[in-house]
C-alpha positions as CSV (number, residue, x, y, z in Angstrom):
1,X,32.3,-1.7,-4.8
2,X,30.5,-0.8,-1.3
3,X,33.9,1.1,0.2
4,X,32.8,3.9,-2.5
5,X,29.5,4.3,-1.0
6,X,31.0,5.9,2.9
7,X,32.0,8.9,0.4
8,X,28.9,10.0,-0.8
9,X,26.2,12.1,1.4
10,X,23.2,10.4,2.1
11,X,21.7,12.5,4.8
12,X,19.3,13.8,3.2
13,X,17.6,10.2,2.8
14,X,16.3,10.3,6.4
15,X,14.8,13.6,6.1
16,X,13.6,12.6,2.4
17,X,11.9,9.7,3.4
18,X,10.5,11.7,6.3
19,X,9.0,14.6,4.7
20,X,8.0,13.1,1.2
21,X,5.7,10.9,2.0
22,X,2.7,13.2,4.3
23,X,-0.1,11.4,5.8
24,X,-2.2,13.1,2.3
25,X,-0.4,11.3,0.0
26,X,-0.8,8.0,2.4
27,X,-4.8,8.4,2.3
28,X,-4.5,9.0,-2.0
29,X,-2.3,5.5,-2.3
30,X,-4.8,3.4,-0.9
31,X,-5.9,1.9,-3.8
32,X,-7.6,-1.3,-5.0
33,X,-4.9,-1.4,-7.9
34,X,-2.1,0.5,-9.3
35,X,-0.1,0.7,-12.3
36,X,3.4,1.9,-12.2
37,X,2.3,5.2,-14.3
38,X,-0.1,6.2,-11.5
39,X,2.9,5.3,-8.8
40,X,3.8,8.9,-7.0
41,X,7.7,8.5,-7.1
42,X,9.7,11.0,-4.6
43,X,13.8,11.0,-5.0
44,X,15.1,10.0,-1.8
45,X,18.9,9.7,-2.5
46,X,20.4,10.3,-6.2
47,X,18.8,7.8,-8.2
48,X,16.9,6.2,-5.6
49,X,13.0,6.8,-5.4
50,X,10.4,6.1,-3.3
51,X,6.6,5.6,-4.3
52,X,3.8,4.7,-1.5
53,X,1.3,1.2,-2.9
54,X,-0.3,1.4,0.7
55,X,-0.9,1.9,4.4
56,X,0.8,4.4,6.4
57,X,4.6,5.1,6.4
58,X,4.6,7.1,9.2
59,X,2.8,4.5,11.7
60,X,3.0,1.0,9.5
61,X,2.0,-1.3,8.1
62,X,2.7,-0.1,4.5
63,X,4.0,-1.0,0.9
64,X,5.9,0.8,-0.8
65,X,8.2,0.4,-4.2
66,X,11.6,1.5,-4.4
67,X,13.0,2.3,-7.6
68,X,17.1,2.4,-8.8
69,X,18.5,3.8,-11.7
70,X,21.3,1.6,-12.9
71,X,24.4,2.1,-10.7
72,X,22.7,3.6,-7.7
73,X,23.3,2.5,-4.3
74,X,22.7,3.3,-0.7
75,X,25.5,3.0,1.8
76,X,25.6,1.1,5.2
77,X,22.5,2.1,6.9
78,X,19.4,-0.1,9.0
79,X,15.8,0.5,9.4
80,X,13.9,-0.1,12.7
81,X,11.6,-2.7,11.8
82,X,12.0,-6.0,9.7
83,X,10.8,-5.7,6.0
84,X,10.1,-7.8,3.2
85,X,11.0,-7.1,-0.2
86,X,10.8,-9.0,-3.8
87,X,12.6,-7.7,-6.9
88,X,10.4,-6.9,-9.6
89,X,12.8,-5.4,-12.4
90,X,16.6,-5.6,-12.8
91,X,19.4,-7.1,-10.6
92,X,19.4,-5.8,-7.1
93,X,22.6,-6.4,-5.1
94,X,21.8,-6.8,-1.1
95,X,25.0,-6.6,0.9
96,X,25.3,-7.7,4.8
97,X,28.8,-6.8,5.4
98,X,31.1,-9.0,3.0
99,X,27.9,-11.3,1.9
100,X,26.1,-10.1,-1.0
101,X,23.2,-11.2,-2.6
102,X,22.0,-11.1,-6.3
103,X,18.5,-10.7,-6.5
104,X,17.0,-10.9,-10.2
105,X,13.0,-10.6,-10.7
106,X,11.1,-12.6,-8.4
107,X,13.7,-12.7,-6.1
108,X,12.6,-12.3,-2.1
109,X,14.3,-11.2,0.7
110,X,13.7,-10.7,4.5
111,X,16.3,-7.8,6.2
112,X,16.1,-8.0,9.9
113,X,15.1,-4.3,11.7
114,X,18.6,-2.6,12.8
115,X,20.7,-5.1,10.6
116,X,23.1,-3.0,8.7
117,X,23.0,-3.8,5.0
118,X,23.6,-1.9,1.5
119,X,21.8,-1.7,-1.5
120,X,23.0,-1.5,-5.3
121,X,21.5,-2.0,-8.7
122,X,23.7,-3.8,-10.9
123,X,23.4,-4.0,-14.7
124,X,22.0,-1.5,-17.4
125,X,18.2,-1.8,-16.1
126,X,16.7,0.1,-13.8
127,X,15.9,-1.9,-10.2
128,X,12.1,-1.7,-9.1
129,X,11.5,-3.5,-5.4
130,X,8.7,-4.2,-3.9
131,X,8.8,-3.6,0.3
132,X,6.4,-4.4,2.9
133,X,6.6,-3.5,6.2
134,X,4.7,-3.7,9.4
135,X,6.3,-0.8,11.5
136,X,7.1,3.1,10.7
137,X,10.0,3.8,8.0
138,X,12.9,4.6,9.0
139,X,16.5,4.9,7.5
140,X,20.2,5.4,9.9
141,X,22.5,5.8,7.6
142,X,25.9,4.5,9.3
143,X,29.6,5.7,9.1
């Protein structure tokens, strides 16, 4: 399933993450509360969007939502810092090599920094995840 991912071009993912979330957007995304309808979504890869919830993604800590359209995926990649994620909606498949975890609403996942992994939204419902990270956001796509 994930072998097809290497053929896709996701170089824009890292650039999109770096450019899409400006310090001004971060200042506006530090609410006392937020509805999904108020999230400022930014597409970072085909079928994948991020939306800041609080904090500063350029420095950390921060919280953000990630929304995958059904079938959307990210190839093998790493992040410079650990993250904690909770599945809010859909069926998120998180892979480390051949080890694939199916995470349904309410599931928690810890991802160690610099550890290669893949992500996929399985099924017909979009996937929404909440992600918390203490350090700055970054993505390295692996070949």
